C-alpha positions as CSV (number, residue, x, y, z in Angstrom):
1,M,25.5,-12.0,-5.6
2,K,24.5,-8.8,-5.1
3,G,20.6,-8.2,-2.9
4,M,17.8,-7.7,-5.2
5,K,16.7,-4.2,-6.3
6,T,13.8,-3.0,-4.7
7,N,10.6,-2.1,-6.9
8,K,10.4,1.4,-6.6
9,S,6.8,2.4,-8.3
10,Y,5.4,-0.3,-5.8
11,S,7.3,0.7,-2.8
12,K,6.5,4.5,-3.1
13,R,2.4,3.2,-2.7
14,L,3.4,2.0,0.7
15,K,3.9,3.3,4.3
16,L,5.4,1.6,7.3
17,T,4.5,2.9,10.3
18,K,5.6,2.8,13.8
19,N,4.8,-0.2,14.9
20,G,5.8,-1.3,12.1
21,K,3.1,-2.0,10.5
22,I,2.4,-1.6,6.4
23,I,-0.2,0.5,5.6
24,S,-1.3,0.6,1.7
25,R,-4.3,2.4,0.0
26,K,-8.0,0.9,-0.3
27,A,-8.3,-0.3,-3.9
28,G,-10.8,1.5,-6.4
29,F,-11.2,5.0,-5.4
30,N,-9.1,6.6,-8.5
31,H,-12.0,7.8,-10.0
32,F,-15.4,7.7,-10.5
33,N,-16.7,8.6,-7.0
34,A,-19.2,10.7,-7.6
35,K,-22.1,7.9,-7.8
36,Q,-20.8,6.9,-4.3
37,S,-22.2,7.7,-0.5
38,R,-20.2,10.1,1.0
39,N,-19.5,8.1,3.8
40,K,-18.0,5.4,1.5
41,Q,-15.7,8.4,-0.3
42,L,-14.6,8.6,3.2
43,A,-13.9,5.1,3.8
44,G,-11.7,5.1,1.0
45,K,-9.1,7.6,1.8
46,K,-8.5,5.3,5.2
47,G,-5.7,3.0,4.9
48,Q,-5.7,-0.4,5.0
49,N,-3.1,-3.6,6.4
50,F,-1.3,-4.6,4.0
51,V,0.1,-8.6,3.8
52,I,2.9,-9.9,1.8
53,K,2.5,-13.2,0.5
54,N,4.7,-15.7,-1.2
55,K,7.3,-12.6,-2.1
56,P,10.1,-11.8,-0.5
57,K,9.9,-8.2,1.3
58,S,13.4,-7.3,0.1
59,H,12.3,-7.1,-3.4
60,L,9.1,-4.5,-2.3
61,L,10.4,-2.7,0.4
62,P,13.7,-0.3,0.9
63,F,12.8,0.2,4.5
64,S,12.4,-4.1,5.4
């Protein structure tokens, strides 16, 4: 049996750091940001730690 295919559309949203952590963008910051305070807008640019639960990593990540 061959390995599972990587979900490419999902894997493009994640980044692997030098220390092996997985970083993803925060949700809810694509549009409608004009009403938010500037601090909240800038906080949305920061990545957040991402933990995969109950899913095989090999299916979602090409680099695991």
